[in-house]
Every structure is written in structure tokens, then in C-alpha cells.
C-alpha positions in Angstrom: 32.1 -30.9 59.4 30.0 -28.4 56.8 32.3 -26.8 55.3 31.3 -23.2 54.2 30.7 -22.5 50.5 33.9 -20.6 48.7 34.0 -16.8 48.3 32.4 -15.2 45.6 34.8 -14.8 42.6 36.2 -11.0 42.1 33.7 -10.3 39.3 30.5 -10.9 41.2 31.7 -8.6 43.7 32.6 -6.1 40.9 28.5 -6.4 39.1 26.7 -6.0 42.8 28.8 -2.7 43.4 28.9 0.0 41.0 32.3 1.5 40.4 32.9 4.8 41.6 32.0 7.6 39.1 35.1 9.0 37.2 36.2 12.5 37.8 36.8 14.3 34.2 40.4 14.9 33.6 41.0 18.8 32.7 44.1 17.5 30.8 42.3 15.1 27.9 40.3 17.4 25.4 37.0 16.8 24.0 36.9 14.8 20.5 36.3 17.0 17.9 33.1 18.2 17.1 31.8 17.3 20.8 31.3 19.6 23.7 29.5 18.7 26.7 28.4 22.4 27.8 27.0 23.2 23.8 25.3 19.9 23.4 22.6 21.0 26.2 22.4 24.6 24.9 21.9 23.5 21.4 19.1 20.8 22.2 17.3 23.6 24.4 17.6 26.2 21.4 16.3 24.0 18.6 12.9 22.7 21.0 12.3 26.6 21.2 12.9 28.1 17.8 10.8 25.4 16.3 7.6 26.9 15.2 4.1 25.5 14.4 3.7 24.7 10.7 1.2 27.2 8.5 -1.7 26.5 7.3 -0.6 26.6 3.6 2.3 24.2 4.7 0.0 21.8 6.3 -2.5 22.0 3.4 0.5 21.1 1.3 1.5 18.1 3.0 -2.4 17.0 3.1 -2.3 17.1 -0.8 0.6 14.9 -0.9 -0.6 12.4 1.3 -3.3 12.8 -1.0 -2.1 12.1 -3.8 0.1 9.0 -2.2 -3.1 7.6 -1.7 -4.5 8.3 -5.2 -1.7 6.8 -7.0 -1.7 3.9 -4.7 -4.1 1.2 -6.3 -1.4 1.9 -9.4 1.3 0.6 -7.9 -0.6 -2.6 -7.0 -1.0 -2.9 -10.8 1.8 -4.9 -11.5 1.3 -7.3 -8.8 -1.9 -7.8 -9.6 -0.9 -8.7 -13.2 1.6 -11.1 -12.1 -0.7 -13.0 -9.7 -3.5 -13.2 -12.6 -1.0 -14.1 -15.2 0.6 -16.6 -12.9 -2.8 -18.3 -11.6 -3.7 -19.5 -14.9 -6.7 -19.5 -17.3 -8.6 -22.7 -16.0 -11.6 -22.9 -13.5 -9.9 -23.8 -10.6 -10.7 -22.2 -6.7 -7.4 -20.5 -6.4 -7.8 -18.4 -10.0 -11.7 -17.8 -9.1 -10.4 -16.3 -5.9 -8.1 -14.1 -7.1 -10.4 -12.9 -9.7 -12.6 -12.5 -7.0 -10.5 -10.1 -4.4 -9.7 -8.2 -7.9 -12.7 -7.2 -8.1 -14.0 -7.0 -4.7 -11.0 -4.5 -3.5 -11.4 -1.8 -6.6 -15.3 -2.1 -6.4 -15.1 -1.5 -2.5 -12.4 1.3 -2.8 -14.7 3.2 -5.4 -17.8 2.8 -2.8 -15.4 4.4 -0.2 -13.6 7.2 -2.4 -15.1 10.2 -0.1 -14.2 9.0 3.2 -10.8 7.6 2.4 -10.0 11.5 1.4 -12.6 12.8 4.2 -10.0 13.4 7.0 -7.5 15.3 4.4 -10.1 17.8 2.7 -10.0 21.3 4.4 -10.9 24.6 3.0 -7.4 24.9 1.5 -7.4 22.1 -0.4 -11.1 21.5 -1.6 -11.0 22.9 -4.9 -7.6 20.9 -5.7 -9.1 17.5 -4.3 -11.2 16.6 -7.2 -8.2 16.2 -9.5 -6.9 13.5 -6.6 -10.2 11.6 -6.2 -10.5 11.7 -10.1 -7.1 9.9 -10.7 -8.0 7.6 -7.7 -11.3 6.6 -9.4 -9.7 6.1 -12.8 -6.8 4.0 -10.7 -9.4 1.7 -9.4 -11.2 1.4 -13.0 -7.9 0.3 -14.5 -7.7 -2.3 -11.7 -11.3 -3.3 -12.3 -10.3 -3.6 -16.2 -7.6 -6.2 -15.2 -10.0 -8.3 -13.7 -12.1 -8.0 -17.2 -9.2 -9.0 -18.8 -8.3 -11.7 -16.9 -12.3 -13.0 -16.1 -12.2 -12.7 -20.5 -9.0 -14.4 -20.6 -10.8 -17.6 -18.3 -13.7 -17.7 -21.2 -16.1 -16.3 -18.9 -17.6 -13.5 -21.0 -19.8 -14.0 -23.4 -18.1 -12.5 -26.5 -18.0 -15.1 -29.5 -21.3 -15.5 -31.4 -21.5 -19.5 -29.8 -22.5 -17.7 -26.3 -25.8 -16.2 -27.9 -27.3 -19.0 -30.2 -30.4 -19.2 -27.9 -31.4 -15.7 -29.0 -30.3 -15.9 -32.7 -32.9 -16.5 -35.4 -32.0 -19.1 -38.2 -31.5 -18.1 -41.4 -33.8 -18.8 -44.1 -32.6 -19.9 -47.4 -32.9 -18.3 -50.2 -33.3 -21.7 -52.4 -33.7 -25.3 -51.5 -31.9 -28.7 -53.4 -33.5 -31.8 -53.2 -31.6 -35.0 -54.7 -33.6 -37.0 -56.9 -32.9 -40.8 -58.0 -32.8 -41.4 -61.7 
């Protein structure tokens, strides 16, 4: 004789059929600041009252975004300086890769200056963009200066006279001394 499976628990039966919707009782007031009728009216009114921004407002926003892009290389300078300091001044693959990326990124940014700011340039912002671009170029040149500082610290820049001995002419003495035996 095969026993029939036991009936499912009550909570399984309740999950399979959703509870009946409760009717709102009129004796319970809404919480302070909440009204179900005013919330739908307010959201519909806010959607209708929004007007598109003027060209002056969009130009101002574009100029703010351009200034953020122009100052972005300066925000990366402290991180790069700490990384260069921590990598040391010895000639190792890690420090050489760090110096390579320190030179590569500003060079690429300098070459792409006009393309970076092209999407923000309009007739209203065209006269103000030269100062933003100049700041962007200056910040990238400061990043290149950090790379030159690092290369000099590693001893790869020829800044001493011993680096240029092949092009120096030997000094001609004014007098010669000869040792004589007595």
C-alpha cells in the first residue's frame, strides 16, 4: 500500500495564492506629509513645468565641464609624484615602466587637446575655450616636468661635465715641469 504525500504546509498554500487586497479604511488617516491623491498630481505637474535649458545655460555647463577636464591632469600629479618617489631611483623595469607612462600620457593628451574639447565647443563657448585649453596644456607640461625630474633623479639626464667629456678639448698647460736627477 502506497501512502499519499502529506498535504503542503499552510505557508506554501498562502504563497501560491496572493492575499486579497485590503480596502483602505477611512478611519485611519494618512501619515503627515503623505497624501495619495496629491502625489500623483505633483509628479504630473513637475513633468509638465520643466522647460528645456537655454543656450546660455548649456554653454555655462559645457564650460564648467571643460574646466574640469583642464584641471584633471593636475589632480593626478600628487598620485604620480608619490608613485615616482616610491619607485626609487635605480634602473629597474618597474621604475622604467613608471617613467614611460609618466611621459606617454601627457604627450598623448597634448596631441589630442583639440579633440578632447571639440564636443564642448560651440559658438557661445568658442571665445572662452582658449584659456581652458591653455590651462590643460600647462597642466600636462607640469606632468612632463615631473617626468623630467624623475629621469634626472635616476641619473639618465646628461647634466654633469663627465657626461660630455667626449666633446671637451683637453687643457693646454702654460708651463711644463721636468724632474731632473742630481
